[in-house]
NUTI-197835 format. One record per atom (N, C-alpha, C, O): residue number from 1; residue in three letters; atom name; x, y, z. Coordinates in steps of 0.1 Angstrom, whole numbers, m for minus. Example, Ala and Ser with C-alpha at 12.3 -4.5 7.8 and 13.67 -1.06 7.14 Angstrom:
// NUTI-197835
(1,"ALA","N",(132,m57,78))
(1,"ALA","CA",(123,m45,78))
(1,"ALA","C",(132,m33,78))
(1,"ALA","O",(142,m33,85))
(2,"SER","N",(128,m22,71))
(2,"SER","CA",(137,m11,71))
(2,"SER","C",(129,0,79))
(2,"SER","O",(134,11,80))
END
This chain:
// NUTI-197835
(1,"UNK","N",(m476,299,733))
(1,"UNK","CA",(m486,294,735))
(1,"UNK","C",(m500,296,728))
(1,"UNK","O",(m509,288,728))
(2,"UNK","N",(m500,309,721))
(2,"UNK","CA",(m509,311,710))
(2,"UNK","C",(m514,297,700))
(2,"UNK","O",(m525,293,697))
(3,"UNK","N",(m503,294,696))
(3,"UNK","CA",(m500,288,686))
(3,"UNK","C",(m507,273,690))
(3,"UNK","O",(m514,267,682))
(4,"UNK","N",(m503,272,702))
(4,"UNK","CA",(m508,258,705))
(4,"UNK","C",(m521,256,707))
(4,"UNK","O",(m528,246,704))
(5,"UNK","N",(m528,272,716))
(5,"UNK","CA",(m541,270,712))
(5,"UNK","C",(m552,269,702))
(5,"UNK","O",(m563,264,701))
(6,"UNK","N",(m543,275,693))
(6,"UNK","CA",(m551,275,677))
(6,"UNK","C",(m550,261,674))
(6,"UNK","O",(m561,258,669))
(7,"UNK","N",(m543,254,675))
(7,"UNK","CA",(m541,243,671))
(7,"UNK","C",(m552,232,679))
(7,"UNK","O",(m560,223,675))
(8,"UNK","N",(m550,234,687))
(8,"UNK","CA",(m560,226,699))
(8,"UNK","C",(m573,229,694))
(8,"UNK","O",(m582,220,695))
(9,"UNK","N",(m576,238,690))
(9,"UNK","CA",(m592,250,684))
(9,"UNK","C",(m594,242,675))
(9,"UNK","O",(m603,234,675))
(10,"UNK","N",(m582,246,658))
(10,"UNK","CA",(m586,233,651))
(10,"UNK","C",(m588,219,652))
(10,"UNK","O",(m596,213,644))
(11,"UNK","N",(m581,213,662))
(11,"UNK","CA",(m584,199,659))
(11,"UNK","C",(m599,194,672))
(11,"UNK","O",(m604,183,673))
(12,"UNK","N",(m601,204,677))
(12,"UNK","CA",(m614,206,687))
(12,"UNK","C",(m623,208,674))
(12,"UNK","O",(m631,198,673))
(13,"UNK","N",(m624,217,665))
(13,"UNK","CA",(m633,218,654))
(13,"UNK","C",(m636,204,646))
(13,"UNK","O",(m647,200,645))
(14,"UNK","N",(m623,197,640))
(14,"UNK","CA",(m625,188,634))
(14,"UNK","C",(m635,175,640))
(14,"UNK","O",(m643,168,635))
(15,"UNK","N",(m632,176,653))
(15,"UNK","CA",(m641,163,665))
(15,"UNK","C",(m652,169,657))
(15,"UNK","O",(m655,165,646))
(16,"UNK","N",(m657,178,664))
(16,"UNK","CA",(m669,185,670))
(16,"UNK","C",(m676,187,651))
(16,"UNK","O",(m689,188,651))
(17,"UNK","N",(m670,187,637))
(17,"UNK","CA",(m676,185,629))
(17,"UNK","C",(m680,175,624))
(17,"UNK","O",(m691,174,618))
(18,"UNK","N",(m670,162,628))
(18,"UNK","CA",(m673,149,630))
(18,"UNK","C",(m688,144,636))
(18,"UNK","O",(m696,137,630))
(19,"UNK","N",(m687,150,650))
(19,"UNK","CA",(m700,148,656))
(19,"UNK","C",(m712,152,653))
(19,"UNK","O",(m722,146,655))
(20,"UNK","N",(m711,165,646))
(20,"UNK","CA",(m724,170,640))
(20,"UNK","C",(m725,166,632))
(20,"UNK","O",(m738,164,631))
(21,"UNK","N",(m718,160,621))
(21,"UNK","CA",(m724,157,611))
(21,"UNK","C",(m728,139,612))
(21,"UNK","O",(m735,133,603))
(22,"UNK","N",(m723,132,623))
(22,"UNK","CA",(m732,119,626))
(22,"UNK","C",(m746,122,631))
(22,"UNK","O",(m755,114,629))
(23,"UNK","N",(m747,135,640))
(23,"UNK","CA",(m756,137,648))
(23,"UNK","C",(m769,139,638))
(23,"UNK","O",(m780,135,640))
(24,"UNK","N",(m763,146,628))
(24,"UNK","CA",(m774,151,616))
(24,"UNK","C",(m777,142,607))
(24,"UNK","O",(m787,145,601))
(25,"UNK","N",(m771,133,605))
(25,"UNK","CA",(m776,118,597))
(25,"UNK","C",(m788,111,607))
(25,"UNK","O",(m799,105,605))
(26,"UNK","N",(m781,113,617))
(26,"UNK","CA",(m790,99,629))
(26,"UNK","C",(m800,108,633))
(26,"UNK","O",(m808,101,638))
(27,"UNK","N",(m806,123,633))
(27,"UNK","CA",(m819,130,632))
(27,"UNK","C",(m826,129,622))
(27,"UNK","O",(m838,130,624))
(28,"UNK","N",(m821,127,612))
(28,"UNK","CA",(m829,125,598))
(28,"UNK","C",(m835,113,601))
(28,"UNK","O",(m847,112,600))
(29,"UNK","N",(m828,103,604))
(29,"UNK","CA",(m832,89,599))
(29,"UNK","C",(m845,89,610))
(29,"UNK","O",(m855,82,608))
(30,"UNK","N",(m845,97,619))
(30,"UNK","CA",(m854,98,631))
(30,"UNK","C",(m864,101,623))
(30,"UNK","O",(m874,93,622))
(31,"UNK","N",(m862,116,615))
(31,"UNK","CA",(m876,119,608))
(31,"UNK","C",(m880,109,600))
(31,"UNK","O",(m891,105,603))
(32,"UNK","N",(m874,105,591))
(32,"UNK","CA",(m877,94,580))
(32,"UNK","C",(m887,83,589))
(32,"UNK","O",(m897,79,583))
(33,"UNK","N",(m884,79,600))
(33,"UNK","CA",(m891,67,606))
(33,"UNK","C",(m902,74,611))
(33,"UNK","O",(m913,69,608))
(34,"UNK","N",(m902,84,619))
(34,"UNK","CA",(m914,91,625))
(34,"UNK","C",(m925,95,615))
(34,"UNK","O",(m937,93,617))
(35,"UNK","N",(m920,101,604))
(35,"UNK","CA",(m932,103,592))
(35,"UNK","C",(m935,94,587))
(35,"UNK","O",(m946,95,583))
(36,"UNK","N",(m927,80,585))
(36,"UNK","CA",(m932,70,577))
(36,"UNK","C",(m945,66,589))
(36,"UNK","O",(m957,64,586))
(37,"UNK","N",(m938,65,601))
(37,"UNK","CA",(m949,57,607))
(37,"UNK","C",(m962,67,609))
(37,"UNK","O",(m973,62,607))
(38,"UNK","N",(m961,77,611))
(38,"UNK","CA",(m973,88,611))
(38,"UNK","C",(m981,85,599))
(38,"UNK","O",(m992,78,601))
(39,"UNK","N",(m978,89,584))
(39,"UNK","CA",(m985,83,573))
(39,"UNK","C",(m988,71,574))
(39,"UNK","O",(m1000,70,574))
(40,"UNK","N",(m983,62,575))
(40,"UNK","CA",(m990,48,573))
(40,"UNK","C",(m1000,42,589))
(40,"UNK","O",(m1003,30,592))
(41,"UNK","N",(m1003,53,597))
(41,"UNK","CA",(m1008,49,608))
(41,"UNK","C",(m1025,52,600))
(41,"UNK","O",(m1028,62,593))
(42,"UNK","N",(m1035,41,603))
(42,"UNK","CA",(m1046,41,594))
(42,"UNK","C",(m1054,49,604))
(42,"UNK","O",(m1064,56,599))
(43,"UNK","N",(m1051,50,618))
(43,"UNK","CA",(m1060,51,626))
(43,"UNK","C",(m1062,68,628))
(43,"UNK","O",(m1071,74,634))
(44,"UNK","N",(m1052,72,623))
(44,"UNK","CA",(m1054,88,624))
(44,"UNK","C",(m1062,96,612))
(44,"UNK","O",(m1060,91,601))
(45,"UNK","N",(m1068,104,613))
(45,"UNK","CA",(m1070,114,599))
(45,"UNK","C",(m1057,124,593))
(45,"UNK","O",(m1047,128,599))
(46,"UNK","N",(m1060,125,579))
(46,"UNK","CA",(m1051,133,571))
(46,"UNK","C",(m1049,148,580))
(46,"UNK","O",(m1039,153,584))
(47,"UNK","N",(m1061,153,582))
(47,"UNK","CA",(m1056,167,590))
(47,"UNK","C",(m1043,162,602))
(47,"UNK","O",(m1031,167,603))
(48,"UNK","N",(m1047,152,611))
(48,"UNK","CA",(m1039,152,624))
(48,"UNK","C",(m1030,144,616))
(48,"UNK","O",(m1022,144,626))
(49,"UNK","N",(m1024,138,609))
(49,"UNK","CA",(m1013,137,602))
(49,"UNK","C",(m1003,149,596))
(49,"UNK","O",(m992,145,592))
(50,"UNK","N",(m1005,155,596))
(50,"UNK","CA",(m1001,168,590))
(50,"UNK","C",(m1000,176,601))
(50,"UNK","O",(m991,183,603))
(51,"UNK","N",(m1009,174,608))
(51,"UNK","CA",(m1002,184,622))
(51,"UNK","C",(m993,178,629))
(51,"UNK","O",(m984,185,633))
(52,"UNK","N",(m993,169,631))
(52,"UNK","CA",(m984,159,640))
(52,"UNK","C",(m969,161,632))
(52,"UNK","O",(m959,163,639))
(53,"UNK","N",(m966,160,617))
(53,"UNK","CA",(m956,161,608))
(53,"UNK","C",(m949,175,612))
(53,"UNK","O",(m938,177,615))
(54,"UNK","N",(m961,186,611))
(54,"UNK","CA",(m956,202,613))
(54,"UNK","C",(m952,202,627))
(54,"UNK","O",(m942,210,629))
(55,"UNK","N",(m956,195,636))
(55,"UNK","CA",(m950,193,653))
(55,"UNK","C",(m939,190,653))
(55,"UNK","O",(m931,195,660))
(56,"UNK","N",(m935,179,645))
(56,"UNK","CA",(m921,175,646))
(56,"UNK","C",(m911,185,640))
(56,"UNK","O",(m900,188,645))
(57,"UNK","N",(m916,191,628))
(57,"UNK","CA",(m902,201,623))
(57,"UNK","C",(m904,214,634))
(57,"UNK","O",(m893,220,638))
(58,"UNK","N",(m917,219,638))
(58,"UNK","CA",(m914,231,645))
(58,"UNK","C",(m908,229,660))
(58,"UNK","O",(m900,237,665))
(59,"UNK","N",(m912,217,668))
(59,"UNK","CA",(m902,215,677))
(59,"UNK","C",(m887,214,676))
(59,"UNK","O",(m880,220,684))
(60,"UNK","N",(m881,207,665))
(60,"UNK","CA",(m869,209,658))
(60,"UNK","C",(m863,222,651))
(60,"UNK","O",(m852,222,644))
(61,"UNK","N",(m870,233,653))
(61,"UNK","CA",(m867,244,652))
(61,"UNK","C",(m865,249,636))
(61,"UNK","O",(m859,260,633))
(62,"UNK","N",(m873,239,627))
(62,"UNK","CA",(m874,242,610))
(62,"UNK","C",(m886,251,615))
(62,"UNK","O",(m893,251,625))
(63,"UNK","N",(m884,262,601))
(63,"UNK","CA",(m895,272,596))
(63,"UNK","C",(m900,265,585))
(63,"UNK","O",(m893,260,576))
(64,"UNK","N",(m916,266,586))
(64,"UNK","CA",(m924,260,575))
(64,"UNK","C",(m929,271,569))
(64,"UNK","O",(m935,281,573))
(65,"UNK","N",(m924,267,553))
(65,"UNK","CA",(m924,277,542))
(65,"UNK","C",(m937,278,537))
(65,"UNK","O",(m945,287,534))
(66,"UNK","N",(m938,265,535))
(66,"UNK","CA",(m953,263,524))
(66,"UNK","C",(m961,247,526))
(66,"UNK","O",(m954,237,524))
(67,"UNK","N",(m972,247,529))
(67,"UNK","CA",(m982,236,530))
(67,"UNK","C",(m988,238,519))
(67,"UNK","O",(m995,247,517))
(68,"UNK","N",(m985,228,509))
(68,"UNK","CA",(m993,227,497))
(68,"UNK","C",(m1003,210,496))
(68,"UNK","O",(m1000,201,504))
(69,"UNK","N",(m1010,208,491))
(69,"UNK","CA",(m1015,195,489))
(69,"UNK","C",(m1007,184,489))
(69,"UNK","O",(m1001,180,479))
(70,"UNK","N",(m1006,178,501))
(70,"UNK","CA",(m998,168,500))
(70,"UNK","C",(m982,170,502))
(70,"UNK","O",(m973,161,503))
(71,"UNK","N",(m980,185,503))
(71,"UNK","CA",(m965,186,503))
(71,"UNK","C",(m962,192,514))
(71,"UNK","O",(m972,198,520))
(72,"UNK","N",(m952,194,519))
(72,"UNK","CA",(m949,206,528))
(72,"UNK","C",(m934,208,528))
(72,"UNK","O",(m926,199,527))
(73,"UNK","N",(m931,220,530))
(73,"UNK","CA",(m919,225,524))
(73,"UNK","C",(m915,233,538))
(73,"UNK","O",(m922,242,543))
(74,"UNK","N",(m902,228,541))
(74,"UNK","CA",(m896,234,558))
(74,"UNK","C",(m882,241,553))
(74,"UNK","O",(m876,240,542))
(75,"UNK","N",(m880,247,565))
(75,"UNK","CA",(m861,249,562))
(75,"UNK","C",(m856,251,577))
(75,"UNK","O",(m864,249,586))
(76,"UNK","N",(m841,254,577))
(76,"UNK","CA",(m835,258,590))
(76,"UNK","C",(m821,259,583))
(76,"UNK","O",(m818,255,572))
(77,"UNK","N",(m814,267,593))
(77,"UNK","CA",(m803,276,594))
(77,"UNK","C",(m796,268,603))
(77,"UNK","O",(m802,264,613))
(78,"UNK","N",(m784,266,600))
(78,"UNK","CA",(m777,257,612))
(78,"UNK","C",(m767,263,615))
(78,"UNK","O",(m760,267,607))
(79,"UNK","N",(m763,264,630))
(79,"UNK","CA",(m748,270,633))
(79,"UNK","C",(m738,258,635))
(79,"UNK","O",(m743,248,640))
(80,"UNK","N",(m728,256,632))
(80,"UNK","CA",(m720,247,631))
(80,"UNK","C",(m706,254,640))
(80,"UNK","O",(m698,263,637))
(81,"UNK","N",(m707,246,652))
(81,"UNK","CA",(m700,251,663))
(81,"UNK","C",(m687,246,658))
(81,"UNK","O",(m678,254,659))
(82,"UNK","N",(m685,234,654))
(82,"UNK","CA",(m670,225,645))
(82,"UNK","C",(m666,235,636))
(82,"UNK","O",(m654,237,636))
(83,"UNK","N",(m674,242,627))
(83,"UNK","CA",(m669,251,615))
(83,"UNK","C",(m663,267,622))
(83,"UNK","O",(m654,274,618))
(84,"UNK","N",(m670,269,633))
(84,"UNK","CA",(m669,281,641))
(84,"UNK","C",(m653,281,649))
(84,"UNK","O",(m644,290,650))
(85,"UNK","N",(m654,271,652))
(85,"UNK","CA",(m638,267,658))
(85,"UNK","C",(m629,263,649))
(85,"UNK","O",(m617,265,652))
(86,"UNK","N",(m630,257,639))
(86,"UNK","CA",(m619,255,625))
(86,"UNK","C",(m619,273,623))
(86,"UNK","O",(m610,278,630))
(87,"UNK","N",(m627,282,615))
(87,"UNK","CA",(m624,292,613))
(87,"UNK","C",(m617,299,628))
(87,"UNK","O",(m605,302,627))
(88,"UNK","N",(m621,302,636))
(88,"UNK","CA",(m615,309,648))
(88,"UNK","C",(m600,304,652))
(88,"UNK","O",(m593,311,659))
(89,"UNK","N",(m595,291,646))
(89,"UNK","CA",(m584,285,648))
(89,"UNK","C",(m574,293,635))
(89,"UNK","O",(m562,291,635))
(90,"UNK","N",(m579,298,627))
(90,"UNK","CA",(m571,309,615))
(90,"UNK","C",(m571,323,624))
(90,"UNK","O",(m578,332,620))
(91,"UNK","N",(m563,324,634))
(91,"UNK","CA",(m556,333,640))
(91,"UNK","C",(m571,343,648))
(91,"UNK","O",(m570,355,651))
(92,"UNK","N",(m579,337,649))
(92,"UNK","CA",(m590,344,657))
(92,"UNK","C",(m600,350,649))
(92,"UNK","O",(m612,348,652))
(93,"UNK","N",(m597,357,638))
(93,"UNK","CA",(m606,370,628))
(93,"UNK","C",(m614,360,621))
(93,"UNK","O",(m624,365,617))
(94,"UNK","N",(m610,345,617))
(94,"UNK","CA",(m619,337,610))
(94,"UNK","C",(m632,337,614))
(94,"UNK","O",(m641,336,605))
(95,"UNK","N",(m634,338,626))
(95,"UNK","CA",(m646,336,635))
(95,"UNK","C",(m659,345,630))
(95,"UNK","O",(m670,342,627))
(96,"UNK","N",(m649,358,628))
(96,"UNK","CA",(m659,366,623))
(96,"UNK","C",(m667,365,606))
(96,"UNK","O",(m678,368,602))
(97,"UNK","N",(m656,358,598))
(97,"UNK","CA",(m658,355,585))
(97,"UNK","C",(m669,341,587))
(97,"UNK","O",(m678,340,579))
(98,"UNK","N",(m667,332,598))
(98,"UNK","CA",(m678,325,598))
(98,"UNK","C",(m690,328,603))
(98,"UNK","O",(m701,323,600))
(99,"UNK","N",(m688,337,609))
(99,"UNK","CA",(m703,344,613))
(99,"UNK","C",(m709,353,602))
(99,"UNK","O",(m721,352,604))
(100,"UNK","N",(m707,360,594))
(100,"UNK","CA",(m709,364,584))
(100,"UNK","C",(m716,356,574))
(100,"UNK","O",(m727,357,568))
(101,"UNK","N",(m703,345,572))
(101,"UNK","CA",(m712,332,561))
(101,"UNK","C",(m725,332,567))
(101,"UNK","O",(m734,339,562))
(102,"UNK","N",(m726,324,579))
(102,"UNK","CA",(m735,319,586))
(102,"UNK","C",(m749,328,583))
(102,"UNK","O",(m759,323,578))
(103,"UNK","N",(m748,342,585))
(103,"UNK","CA",(m757,347,584))
(103,"UNK","C",(m762,351,569))
(103,"UNK","O",(m774,354,567))
(104,"UNK","N",(m752,350,557))
(104,"UNK","CA",(m756,351,543))
(104,"UNK","C",(m760,337,536))
(104,"UNK","O",(m763,337,524))
(105,"UNK","N",(m759,328,542))
(105,"UNK","CA",(m759,314,535))
(105,"UNK","C",(m774,313,536))
(105,"UNK","O",(m780,318,545))
(106,"UNK","N",(m779,304,526))
(106,"UNK","CA",(m791,300,524))
(106,"UNK","C",(m794,289,535))
(106,"UNK","O",(m786,281,538))
(107,"UNK","N",(m807,288,542))
(107,"UNK","CA",(m813,277,550))
(107,"UNK","C",(m813,262,541))
(107,"UNK","O",(m816,260,529))
(108,"UNK","N",(m811,254,549))
(108,"UNK","CA",(m812,240,545))
(108,"UNK","C",(m829,237,542))
(108,"UNK","O",(m838,240,549))
(109,"UNK","N",(m829,232,528))
(109,"UNK","CA",(m847,232,526))
(109,"UNK","C",(m848,215,527))
(109,"UNK","O",(m840,207,523))
(110,"UNK","N",(m856,214,532))
(110,"UNK","CA",(m865,203,533))
(110,"UNK","C",(m878,199,524))
(110,"UNK","O",(m886,208,525))
(111,"UNK","N",(m884,190,516))
(111,"UNK","CA",(m898,191,512))
(111,"UNK","C",(m902,172,517))
(111,"UNK","O",(m895,162,516))
(112,"UNK","N",(m914,175,522))
(112,"UNK","CA",(m920,164,528))
(112,"UNK","C",(m933,159,521))
(112,"UNK","O",(m945,163,522))
(113,"UNK","N",(m926,148,514))
(113,"UNK","CA",(m944,141,506))
(113,"UNK","C",(m951,136,516))
(113,"UNK","O",(m947,126,523))
(114,"UNK","N",(m960,141,517))
(114,"UNK","CA",(m971,137,530))
(114,"UNK","C",(m980,125,527))
(114,"UNK","O",(m987,119,535))
(115,"UNK","N",(m978,122,517))
(115,"UNK","CA",(m987,112,511))
(115,"UNK","C",(m977,98,515))
(115,"UNK","O",(m980,90,523))
(116,"UNK","N",(m964,98,506))
(116,"UNK","CA",(m957,86,506))
(116,"UNK","C",(m948,89,521))
(116,"UNK","O",(m944,78,524))
(117,"UNK","N",(m946,95,526))
(117,"UNK","CA",(m940,97,542))
(117,"UNK","C",(m924,99,535))
(117,"UNK","O",(m915,95,542))
(118,"UNK","N",(m921,103,524))
(118,"UNK","CA",(m908,107,521))
(118,"UNK","C",(m901,119,527))
(118,"UNK","O",(m907,125,535))
(119,"UNK","N",(m890,122,525))
(119,"UNK","CA",(m881,135,525))
(119,"UNK","C",(m874,138,516))
(119,"UNK","O",(m867,129,511))
(120,"UNK","N",(m872,148,511))
(120,"UNK","CA",(m865,150,497))
(120,"UNK","C",(m855,162,499))
(120,"UNK","O",(m848,166,490))
END
């Protein structure tokens, strides 16, 4: 019975990982579209454009690292439920390994060119 539960957890982990990857790609595309629209809006001042872009990242749980002339650096550490389920399926103790990995891994960094409206 325990083996069946662990196999179900592994299968669920794979499904959730695929879903998380697809969601991440869709969210990045929405970021690209929004930033391009804000940067190309002639009616808005440069300061307002920067504020709107910063608000977008803050609302999506990104930490603002640096705002330089024409450049914005943000980062976020993402918890993956799919990876946690896969690690859990390795006898349950794998979840502890994943949690340690999560807190030790470096956050994902994004650099936004505020003049061109591109994310690198």
